Backbone as numpy.savetxt, mean C-alpha at the origin, in Angstrom:
# Nx Ny Nz CAx CAy CAz Cx Cy Cz
-22.53 20.45 -10.02 -21.84 20.03 -11.23 -21.67 18.52 -11.25
-21.53 18.01 -12.41 -21.27 16.58 -12.59 -19.78 16.38 -12.87
-19.25 15.25 -12.44 -17.84 14.95 -12.68 -17.48 15.05 -14.16
-18.38 14.61 -15.01 -18.13 14.60 -16.45 -17.91 16.01 -17.01
-18.32 17.03 -16.28 -18.21 18.41 -16.76 -16.88 19.07 -16.38
-16.10 18.43 -15.50 -14.84 19.03 -15.07 -13.74 18.76 -16.09
-12.78 19.68 -16.20 -11.62 19.42 -17.05 -10.76 18.30 -16.45
-10.01 17.66 -17.31 -9.17 16.53 -16.93 -8.26 16.87 -15.74
-7.61 18.04 -15.78 -6.69 18.44 -14.72 -7.41 18.54 -13.38
-8.63 19.04 -13.38 -9.40 19.16 -12.15 -9.77 17.79 -11.62
-10.13 16.87 -12.52 -10.47 15.51 -12.09 -9.27 14.82 -11.46
-8.10 15.00 -12.05 -6.89 14.39 -11.49 -6.61 14.97 -10.11
-6.73 16.27 -9.96 -6.50 16.90 -8.66 -7.55 16.45 -7.64
-8.79 16.27 -8.07 -9.83 15.76 -7.17 -9.49 14.36 -6.68
-9.03 13.50 -7.57 -8.65 12.14 -7.19 -7.54 12.18 -6.15
-6.53 13.01 -6.40 -5.42 13.12 -5.45 -5.89 13.71 -4.11
-6.80 14.67 -4.17 -7.32 15.26 -2.94 -8.10 14.21 -2.13
-8.94 13.42 -2.81 -9.68 12.38 -2.10 -8.73 11.33 -1.51
-7.66 11.02 -2.22 -6.67 10.08 -1.68 -5.99 10.69 -0.45
-5.65 11.99 -0.49 -5.07 12.65 0.69 -6.07 12.65 1.84
-7.35 12.91 1.53 -8.38 12.88 2.58 -8.45 11.51 3.23
-8.38 10.46 2.41 -8.42 9.10 2.92 -7.21 8.84 3.82
-6.03 9.29 3.36 -4.82 9.10 4.17 -4.91 9.87 5.48
-5.48 11.06 5.42 -5.64 11.86 6.64 -6.54 11.15 7.63
-7.66 10.62 7.15 -8.57 9.89 8.02 -7.87 8.68 8.63
-7.16 7.92 7.82 -6.44 6.75 8.31 -5.39 7.16 9.35
-4.65 8.22 9.06 -3.62 8.68 9.99 -4.20 9.19 11.31
-5.29 9.94 11.23 -5.94 10.42 12.44 -6.49 9.27 13.27
-7.11 8.31 12.60 -7.62 7.13 13.30 -6.47 6.44 14.04
-5.38 6.20 13.32 -4.25 5.49 13.92 -3.69 6.27 15.10
-3.47 7.57 14.92 -2.90 8.40 15.98 -3.80 8.42 17.22
-5.11 8.54 17.01 -6.04 8.60 18.15 -6.13 7.26 18.89
-6.17 6.18 18.14 -6.23 4.87 18.78 -4.92 4.59 19.51
-3.79 4.95 18.90 -2.49 4.75 19.54 -2.42 5.55 20.85
-2.89 6.80 20.83 -2.85 7.63 22.04 -3.73 7.03 23.15
-4.84 6.43 22.75 -5.79 5.90 23.74 -5.39 4.51 24.24
-4.92 3.64 23.33 -4.73 2.23 23.68 -3.29 1.72 23.52
-2.39 2.54 22.98 -1.01 2.11 22.79 -0.76 1.55 21.41
0.51 1.46 21.06 0.90 1.03 19.71 0.53 -0.42 19.43
0.73 -1.31 20.38 0.47 -2.73 20.15 -1.00 -2.99 19.80
-1.92 -2.42 20.57 -3.35 -2.60 20.30 -3.73 -1.95 18.97
-3.14 -0.81 18.69 -3.44 -0.10 17.45 -3.01 -0.92 16.24
-1.83 -1.52 16.33 -1.33 -2.34 15.22 -2.27 -3.53 14.98
-2.76 -4.15 16.05 -3.69 -5.28 15.90 -4.98 -4.85 15.21
-5.53 -3.72 15.63 -6.76 -3.22 15.01 -6.52 -2.79 13.57
-5.39 -2.15 13.33 -5.05 -1.71 11.98 -4.95 -2.90 11.03
-4.34 -3.98 11.50 -4.21 -5.18 10.69 -5.58 -5.74 10.32
-6.50 -5.76 11.27 -7.86 -6.25 10.97 -8.51 -5.40 9.89
-8.33 -4.08 9.96 -8.90 -3.21 8.94 -8.30 -3.49 7.56
-6.98 -3.60 7.51 -6.30 -3.80 6.23 -6.59 -5.17 5.63
-6.85 -6.16 6.46 -7.17 -7.50 5.94 -8.35 -7.43 4.98
-9.35 -6.68 5.33 -10.55 -6.59 4.49 -10.45 -5.46 3.46
-9.96 -4.30 3.89 -9.90 -3.14 3.01 -9.05 -3.41 1.78
-7.93 -4.09 1.95 -7.04 -4.35 0.82 -7.72 -5.19 -0.26
-8.51 -6.16 0.16 -9.22 -7.02 -0.79 -10.29 -6.22 -1.53
-11.09 -5.48 -0.79 -12.18 -4.69 -1.40 -11.62 -3.70 -2.41
-10.60 -2.96 -2.02 -10.05 -1.95 -2.92 -9.39 -2.59 -4.14
-8.64 -3.67 -3.94 -8.00 -4.35 -5.08 -9.04 -4.89 -6.05
-10.12 -5.47 -5.55 -11.18 -5.96 -6.43 -11.79 -4.83 -7.24
-12.02 -3.70 -6.61 -12.62 -2.56 -7.32 -11.69 -2.02 -8.40
-10.42 -1.89 -8.08 -9.45 -1.40 -9.06 -9.33 -2.37 -10.22
-9.23 -3.65 -9.92 -9.13 -4.68 -10.97 -10.33 -4.60 -11.91
-11.51 -4.40 -11.36 -12.72 -4.32 -12.17 -12.72 -3.06 -13.05
-12.43 -1.91 -12.45 -12.45 -0.66 -13.21 -11.40 -0.67 -14.32
-10.22 -1.20 -14.04 -9.15 -1.24 -15.04 -9.24 -2.44 -15.97
-10.22 -3.31 -15.74 -10.45 -4.50 -16.58 -9.17 -5.35 -16.69
-8.61 -5.67 -15.53 -7.38 -6.46 -15.48 -7.72 -7.93 -15.24
-8.15 -8.60 -16.28 -8.57 -10.00 -16.16 -7.45 -10.98 -16.49
-6.33 -10.49 -17.00 -5.26 -11.37 -17.44 -4.40 -11.92 -16.31
-4.34 -11.24 -15.18 -3.46 -11.67 -14.10 -2.03 -11.30 -14.40
-1.08 -12.00 -13.81 0.33 -11.73 -14.01 0.85 -10.70 -13.02
2.15 -10.69 -12.85 2.78 -9.80 -11.88 2.67 -8.33 -12.27
2.71 -8.04 -13.57 2.58 -6.64 -13.97 1.20 -6.10 -13.62
0.17 -6.93 -13.68 -1.16 -6.50 -13.27 -1.23 -6.26 -11.76
-0.51 -7.07 -11.00 -0.45 -6.86 -9.55 0.17 -5.49 -9.26
1.26 -5.16 -9.95 1.90 -3.86 -9.75 0.99 -2.72 -10.19
0.22 -2.94 -11.25 -0.73 -1.91 -11.70 -1.77 -1.64 -10.63
-2.37 -2.69 -10.08 -3.36 -2.50 -9.02 -2.72 -1.82 -7.82
-1.54 -2.27 -7.44 -0.82 -1.65 -6.33 -0.61 -0.15 -6.59
-0.29 0.21 -7.82 -0.05 1.61 -8.17 -1.28 2.49 -8.00
-2.46 1.88 -8.12 -3.70 2.65 -8.04 -4.43 2.52 -6.71
-3.83 1.86 -5.72 -4.44 1.83 -4.40 -4.53 3.27 -3.89
-5.59 3.59 -3.18 -5.84 4.98 -2.78 -4.68 5.60 -2.02
-4.06 4.85 -1.13 -2.94 5.38 -0.36 -1.71 5.57 -1.22
-1.63 4.88 -2.34 -0.47 4.96 -3.22 -0.53 6.21 -4.12
-1.70 6.76 -4.34 -1.84 7.87 -5.27 -1.16 9.15 -4.80
-0.94 9.29 -3.50 -0.28 10.49 -2.98 1.04 10.14 -2.29
1.37 8.89 -2.22 2.63 8.46 -1.62 3.65 8.27 -2.73
4.91 8.24 -2.35 5.92 7.95 -3.37 5.68 6.56 -3.95
5.76 6.47 -5.22 5.56 5.18 -5.89 6.75 4.28 -5.57
6.51 3.01 -5.56 7.58 2.05 -5.33 8.48 1.98 -6.56
9.65 1.45 -6.35 10.57 1.18 -7.44 10.69 -0.33 -7.55
10.93 -0.83 -8.75 11.00 -2.29 -8.89 12.05 -2.72 -9.88
12.43 -3.98 -9.72 13.38 -4.65 -10.60 12.71 -5.93 -11.06
12.43 -6.03 -12.35 11.82 -7.26 -12.85 12.94 -8.23 -13.16
12.98 -9.29 -12.39 14.01 -10.29 -12.58 13.60 -11.31 -13.63
12.27 -11.53 -13.75 11.71 -12.42 -14.76 10.20 -12.21 -14.73
9.46 -12.77 -15.69 8.00 -12.66 -15.62 7.41 -13.34 -14.38
8.20 -14.21 -13.72 7.74 -14.90 -12.52 8.28 -14.30 -11.22
9.12 -13.25 -11.31 9.70 -12.68 -10.08 10.00 -11.20 -10.26
9.47 -10.41 -9.32 9.73 -8.98 -9.29 10.08 -8.60 -7.85
11.11 -7.80 -7.69 11.48 -7.25 -6.39 11.13 -5.76 -6.43
10.40 -5.30 -5.41 10.08 -3.87 -5.37 10.30 -3.33 -3.97
10.50 -2.02 -3.90 10.83 -1.40 -2.63 10.35 0.04 -2.60
10.24 0.56 -1.38 9.85 1.95 -1.15 11.04 2.70 -0.59
11.55 3.64 -1.35 12.71 4.40 -0.88 12.29 5.49 0.10
11.02 5.92 0.03 10.49 6.91 0.97 9.18 6.39 1.52
8.85 6.81 2.74 7.59 6.40 3.37 7.05 7.58 4.17
5.96 8.20 3.70 5.39 9.34 4.42 4.95 8.99 5.85
4.45 7.78 6.06 4.02 7.38 7.40 5.21 7.35 8.35
6.28 6.69 7.94 7.46 6.61 8.81 8.11 7.98 8.98
8.16 8.77 7.92 8.73 10.12 8.01 7.93 10.98 8.99
6.60 10.85 8.94 5.74 11.59 9.86 5.95 11.18 11.30
6.07 9.89 11.54 6.30 9.41 12.91 7.66 9.91 13.42
8.64 9.87 12.56 9.98 10.32 12.94 9.94 11.81 13.30
9.23 12.59 12.51 9.10 14.04 12.74 8.41 14.32 14.08
7.48 13.45 14.47 6.75 13.60 15.73 7.51 13.02 16.93
8.72 12.47 16.66 9.52 11.90 17.73 9.05 10.51 18.15
8.25 9.86 17.31 7.74 8.52 17.62 8.65 7.46 17.01
8.61 6.27 17.56 9.42 5.18 16.98 8.84 4.76 15.62
9.65 4.04 14.86 9.16 3.52 13.59 7.94 2.63 13.82
7.00 2.72 12.93 5.81 1.88 12.96 6.21 0.49 12.48
5.97 -0.55 13.27 6.31 -1.92 12.86 5.27 -2.42 11.86
5.43 -2.03 10.61 4.39 -2.25 9.60 4.51 -3.58 8.84
5.46 -4.41 9.19 5.73 -5.63 8.44 4.49 -6.53 8.30
3.81 -6.85 9.39 2.65 -7.75 9.33 1.51 -7.12 8.53
1.27 -5.83 8.76 0.21 -5.15 8.04 0.52 -5.09 6.54
1.73 -4.70 6.21 2.10 -4.57 4.80 2.13 -5.92 4.10
2.58 -6.97 4.79 2.58 -8.30 4.19 1.15 -8.75 3.91
0.25 -8.51 4.84 -1.16 -8.84 4.65 -1.74 -8.07 3.47
-1.51 -6.77 3.47 -2.03 -5.91 2.42 -1.52 -6.35 1.05
-0.21 -6.49 0.91 0.38 -6.85 -0.38 -0.03 -8.26 -0.82
-0.09 -9.19 0.11 -0.50 -10.56 -0.23 -1.95 -10.58 -0.71
-2.81 -9.82 -0.05 -4.21 -9.77 -0.46 -4.36 -9.17 -1.85
-3.66 -8.08 -2.12 -3.71 -7.45 -3.44 -3.25 -8.46 -4.49
-2.13 -9.10 -4.23 -1.58 -10.07 -5.19 -2.56 -11.20 -5.48
-3.18 -11.74 -4.43 -4.11 -12.87 -4.62 -5.36 -12.48 -5.40
-5.84 -11.25 -5.19 -7.01 -10.77 -5.94 -6.70 -10.72 -7.43
-5.50 -10.26 -7.76 -5.15 -10.03 -9.16 -4.59 -11.28 -9.83
-3.74 -12.00 -9.11 -3.07 -13.18 -9.65 -3.04 -14.25 -8.57
-3.99 -15.20 -8.61 -4.09 -16.22 -7.56 -2.82 -17.04 -7.33
-1.95 -17.14 -8.34 -0.71 -17.89 -8.18 0.40 -17.07 -7.52
0.14 -15.80 -7.26 1.18 -14.90 -6.74 1.40 -15.11 -5.24
2.64 -14.89 -4.84 3.00 -14.91 -3.43 3.92 -13.72 -3.17
3.83 -13.18 -1.96 4.65 -12.04 -1.57 5.55 -12.48 -0.43
6.81 -12.10 -0.53 7.77 -12.40 0.52 8.40 -11.08 0.97
8.44 -10.88 2.27 9.09 -9.69 2.82 10.59 -9.93 2.86
11.35 -9.02 2.28 12.80 -9.08 2.36 13.31 -8.21 3.52
12.72 -7.01 3.65 13.03 -6.10 4.76 11.83 -5.18 4.97
11.44 -5.00 6.23 10.37 -4.06 6.56 10.39 -3.81 8.07
10.18 -2.55 8.49 10.15 -2.30 9.94 9.16 -3.22 10.64
9.57 -3.82 11.73 10.62 -3.39 12.63 12.02 -3.88 12.28
12.21 -4.55 11.14 13.55 -4.97 10.74 14.45 -3.76 10.54
15.73 -3.89 10.86 16.66 -2.82 10.49 16.69 -2.70 8.97
16.86 -1.50 8.47 16.87 -1.28 7.03 17.94 -0.26 6.68
18.44 -0.30 5.45 19.43 0.70 5.05 18.77 2.08 4.90
19.57 3.10 4.77 19.05 4.46 4.64 18.35 4.72 3.31
18.65 3.93 2.28 18.10 4.22 0.95 16.74 3.59 0.67
16.19 2.80 1.58 14.81 2.34 1.45 14.27 1.87 2.80
12.92 1.87 2.88 12.24 1.46 4.12 11.89 -0.01 4.12
11.38 -0.46 2.98 10.98 -1.87 2.91 11.22 -2.39 1.50
11.38 -3.71 1.45 11.67 -4.37 0.16 10.92 -5.69 0.14
10.31 -5.97 -1.02 9.42 -7.11 -1.17 9.73 -7.90 -2.43
9.43 -9.20 -2.36 9.58 -10.06 -3.53 8.19 -10.57 -3.90
7.87 -10.45 -5.16 6.59 -10.91 -5.70 6.90 -12.00 -6.72
6.35 -13.19 -6.49 6.65 -14.32 -7.37 5.35 -15.01 -7.80
5.46 -15.74 -8.91 4.38 -16.62 -9.35 4.74 -18.03 -8.90
3.88 -18.64 -8.10 4.10 -20.02 -7.68 3.57 -20.95 -8.75
4.33 -21.92 -9.11 3.90 -22.90 -10.13 3.24 -24.08 -9.50
């Protein structure tokens, strides 16, 4: 069958299934490398992967969605359509101005999974800052991302990480 022949609902479910498959592969890779080489080495390798992957995926999403205008809302749109975001809880945000948005994740499947397995929190700050900064730069070259809170930082119970997205003048 061709994709064009499937009903809309099936196509949406296929997209979500492929995103779950991608997350499963990423999670299995991380777990296996961590078991073999430890958390520190795994985090270093993971960061190298995300440095490139985030740019490639953001460029593809920007092209498909025809987001040529830039701006912070376009950055959030691309972020919303990243493959790992399609099955994860969406972020929440507060638009303070067209030049500043604060967003945060109240739930995190990765951290919840690690907690369930009795593992410590994943120190995702460097990886997430790289990922978010790369996405922002692809969509809006004037954008900058600042981490407000992210593991390994202590965080309140109502969110895992919080970020500031600004337009630099």
